[in-house]
N, C-alpha and C positions, 0 to 999 in steps of 0.2 A: 273703661271709660266710656260714658254716655254719648249718645249721638250729638248732644249739644256742647260737648267738651272740644278743646283744641282749637287750631288754627282753621278759620274757614278757607274755602276752596280758593279765593283769590285775594287772600291776606298778602300784604305787601305790594299790590299792585297799586300804581298811582294814577288817578283818571283826572283830567282837566276837562271840565264842561264849560264850554262857549256859548252853548245853545240856550234857547228860551222857549218858553210855552210847552209843547207836547212832545214831539218825535226826539229830540235830542236829549232832553231831560229824562224822558222814559227810559231810553236806553242807559244812561247812567245809573238811573235808579236801580236798575236790574243787576249792575255790576255791584253796586254799592251794597246792595242786600246780601251778596256772598263775600263781602270783606275788604272789597276794593276801598281806598281812599279817595273819596270823590269830592273835588274842590270846584264847587259851582262858582263862576264869575258872573256877577251881576253889576248892571249900571247905578252907580251911587244914587240915592235919593228915591229912586222909582222902583229898582228891582226888576226881577222877571215880571211881565205882565200878567203871568198866570197868578200872581198874589191876589188879583182882584177879579178873578174870573168865577162866575157861578155864585154858589151861595157863600156868603161871607161869615165870619164869627169873629167879633172884636176887630173887624177890619181886614181880616185876612181869610182867603178862601180856604174852605175845608178840604178843597183837592189839593191844595197845596201840601197838606201833611200826609198825602199818600205819594205825590209826584216827587217830592224833595226830601222824603225820610232818608236818614243815614248820611246825608251830604253836610259839607262845610261851607258856608256862605263867605265868599270873598267879595267885598264890593270895590269894583274897580272899573274905571272909565276906559275901555278899550279905545277910544278916539284920540287918547292923549298918549305922547311919545313915552311918558314915564309909565302909563298903564300898559302900554304894549311891551316896554322893556321887562317889566314884572312877568308879564305872559312869557316871554322867552325864556326867563330864569326859570320858571315852573315847568316848561316844556322840556327844558334841559336835562331834568331828572325824572320826567314823567314817562308812563308806559303808553297811555292812550289819551288821545285828544278827541274830543266829540263835539261836533258844531253843526248847526242846521240854519246858517245864515244862507242868504242867496248867493250862488256862485259869483266869485269875484269880491265880495265883500271883505273876506280876510285878507286877500292879496292886496287890496288897497292901503292895509295897514301893516303891510309886510309880514303877515301871520299866516301866509297860505302854506300849502303843501310843500313846496319847494325850500322855503325859507326855514320852516321848522323842521324838516327832515335833516337839512344840512347841519341844524344845531344838534341834532339826536338822531343818529342814522338807525337807531332802534325803535323809534317811534312809530305808533300805530295810530292812524287818523281815521275816525269816522265821520264821514261827510253825508249829511242827509239834507236833500232838497226836493222841491216840486219835481223837477225834470231830469236832474242828474247834472253832472260837471260838464258834459259835452252835449253836443246836438244842437239843433236849430232853435229849441225852446229854453236852453238853459238859463237865459237872463231873466225869463217870466217869473214873477212871484208865484209861488205855488203854495196852497193850504191843502190840508187833508181831504177836504170835500171835493176839490178840483182833483186831486189824484184819484178819489174815488170814482168820480165821474169818467175821466179819461182811461182809467184801468177797465172799466166794463161794469163795475159792481151797481153804480146808481141806476143804469138802465134797468137792471133786473130787479131792483128793490121796488116793491109796490104790486098793485094789481094792474092787469090789462086795462088799455084805454084810459088810465088814469095817470097823472103826474107823478114821476117817480119820486120816492122818499129817501131821506137820509137813514142809516142804519141807528142813530140816535146817540151814538158815541164816536169819538175821533178814530174810526178803526184804521184807516189809512196811516195815520201817524204812527199808531201803536205797531202795526205791522211793519212799517219802515224800520222803528226802534228794534224791533226783533230780528230783524235780518241784519240791522248795524251791529248788535250783540253777537249774533252767529258769525259775522265776518271778522269781528274784533278777536273773538276766540279762534278762529281758524287762524288769523294771522299771528297770534300769540303762538300756537302750536307750530307754526312755520318758522317762526323766528327762534325757536330752539334748535333747528337745524341750520339756518342760514346766519343767524344773528342779526338781520336786518329786518327793519319794518317795512311798511306799506300802508297805502290808504285804500278806504273801501268807500265806494262811489254808491249810495243808495238813493233811489229815486222813489218818490211817494207813489205815482202812477205805475211803476213796475212793480212795486211791492204788492199792489192791489191786483195787478194783471197776474201775477205769478199765483194767485188764489183762484183763478177763474176756470179751474177744472178743466172740462172739455169744450170750453167755449170756441177756442181758435180751431182745433181740428175738425169738429163738427162743421165749422163754416167751410173750412178748406176742402175737406173731402166730399161733404154732403151737402154743401150749400145752405145750411142751416143757420139761421140768425136766431139765437136764443132769445126768447121774448121773457118779458115778467110774468110771474103766474102765482102772485099772491102767496098764500101760504102752502100751495102743493109744491112738489119736486118733480117737474116734468121728466118723463123717462125713469123714474124711480117710483114703484107702486106697491103697495100704498104708503105715502108718507105725507100727511096733511094735518090740519087743524079741524076739529070737528066740535060741534056745539052740543052741550049737554042740557038736560032738562031745565037746569035753573039759568041757563043762558051762559055759563062760562064755558070755556073751551079747553079741550085737551089736545095734546100732540100725540099722534100714535105712529109709531115707525114699524109698520109690518112688512117691509119690502124684501126680507130674507124668505126663501122659499119654504123653509120648515116653520119660521115665525108666522107666515102668513096663514099657513093652515091651521096653527093654534089659535091665532085671532079669529078666523072664521069660525072655528068651532065654539069659541068663547062667547061669540056673539049669536049663536044659533044658526049658523049659516053654513051647516056641513056639506051642502050641496055646492057651495063656492070652494070649499076647502078640497073637494074631491074633483072638481072640474079640470080636465087636462088641459084647458086653454090657459088656465092660471098656475100651472105648475112652476113656470119660470118667469123672471121679471119682465122680458120681452113681450110675453104674452099677457101679462097682467096691464102692462103700460098701454097696450091697445084697447084696453077697457076700463081705464082709470076712472071715468065717471061712474061706471056701474058699480065698482067696487067701492068708491068713496061714498055712492049714495047708501049701499048697504051698511055701511059702517056707522054713518050719521043716522041712518033710521033707527039705529039701535041706541047711539049715544043720547040722542034726543028724548029716549025714554027714560032716562036715569039720571040720578044726580050726580055730579061730578066724581065726589068720593067713592061711589059705588062702581063708576067706570074705572077708576084707577085701581081700586081693590080687585076687581074680576080680571083685568089685564095684567096686573103684577102676579096674581095666582096663576095665571097662565103662562108667565113668562114671556111676555110681549112688552117690548119698550114702550113706554107711555110716560106722559108727564104733563104739566101745564105751565103757562108762563108765569115766572117767578117775579114778585116786586120786591123791592129792598126789603119790606116788612116780610115778606115770605122767606126771604135768605136769611134774615137774622134769628128767625125762629126754627129754622131747619136743624135737627139734631146732626144731620150728616155734615153739614158745613162745620159745625162745632167740634165734632169728632176728627174731622181732618185739619182742623186750626187753620180754617180758611178766614176766620175772622179774629183779629187781633186787636190789642188797643195800644194806643201810644198817650201818653201823658202830655197836656198842653201846658203853657205857661201859667195859666189860672189854676192849675192842679186838676182840672177836670180830665176824664178819660174819654177818648174818641175812639170809635170802632172804625177800623180799616181793613182792607183785603189783605190776607196772609201773602206768604211769600210763594213763588214759583220759579223753577220747578223745584220738588222735593228730593234733596239728596239724602241718602240714608246715613252716611258718616260726617258729612260737612255741611249741613243745612244753611239756609239762609237765615238771617236774623233781622229784626227790626230794633234800631237802638233808640229810636224817637221820632217825633214829627219833624216837619220842616223847619228849618232854621230861621231865625230872625234876620233881616237884611243886615250883611256886614257883620253878623255875629262872630266870625272866625277871621276876620280881617287881620287883626293884630296877630293872632296865632301863626296865620300862614306866612306873614311877612317876617315875623321873627325867626320861623324857620328856615327863611331864605337867607337870613343874616343881614336884614334891612333893620339899621338901629332905630330907636324910638324917636329921635330927633328928626330923622327923615321922614319917618312915618307922620309925624305931626305936622311936617311943612307939606306933604303930599294931600293930608287931610285938608289943610287951610286951602290949598288949591283946587279941591274938589276932585283929585285924582282917585281917592278911596273915600 
């Protein structure tokens, strides 16, 4: 049997997605890629706002075909009693519910944790919000960029004495989605022992804060407030961006003790390689400007490709900032199946990122791009045993 044969890791798992935009849908996307049946609930008529975000093709976001692949779209108005009744019927036979509304919203519709877990004691519910389900800020609206700011990341992004900059992607949402998936998988494992579900409370700011490495203990024990440092990595030397002869930049990470020696020898600075002050990182970090200056004095004399070749041959970690054009042309991306294709309704193929993580025996798969709004409404309602006449009346009333 080949690696792509047989059932996937999460086959048989039913997931109900009540979220929209990024964090909740990203989490359910990951589960869907490994075989879970993900039913995405969207408001009739408009659908998830992500359908209209960033670059559109034929009226639909190209991002949509990444964020919503492998899902089934159920157009359902959660604000109506009939819509809420359908959700309860779905939840009664579901394994996981994923939502990223502001805390209290689902409770207003009698679809909160207490109500749903009473219907299905085995239910696992992933709740992603700006500030979490408790605490003095719980009712505030929270988007990823605010979570990135409160979590400490935004302050460190950029150069000293300049306004902070955003990372360029919705990293706070995506990190929260990853924590949500980890929590769901942990809860599934525990459910095998207890037979009971639980909910996972994920806050955007906490997901970012958890990534902040030594930020807190350095402040607590040493009174150090970490500051933005541009492309450098303070306290870890050398690790920086260096300008080449053609004006491009390379990124060099020579901060391992033996790597540093190889780097210095490769750039003709055997004197620095042998200097006992620089044998270990703490000594090098006290002289970061001197070391960075020596490296850039060398890189500025050579074209980028020559710098890359020289340091790769010396087994020094080196690279450069990839654009989308660089990514699609890179043979390693292709060899690792990190660029895949989905077929759109017009027959065109669209390049999309591959599936992670890579499992050896039950890998993830992409079955197609994002569904049309309500594409699977009839199928899902049929599976619930709701007859076509009732469905027609629901459609007339705008419930579906």
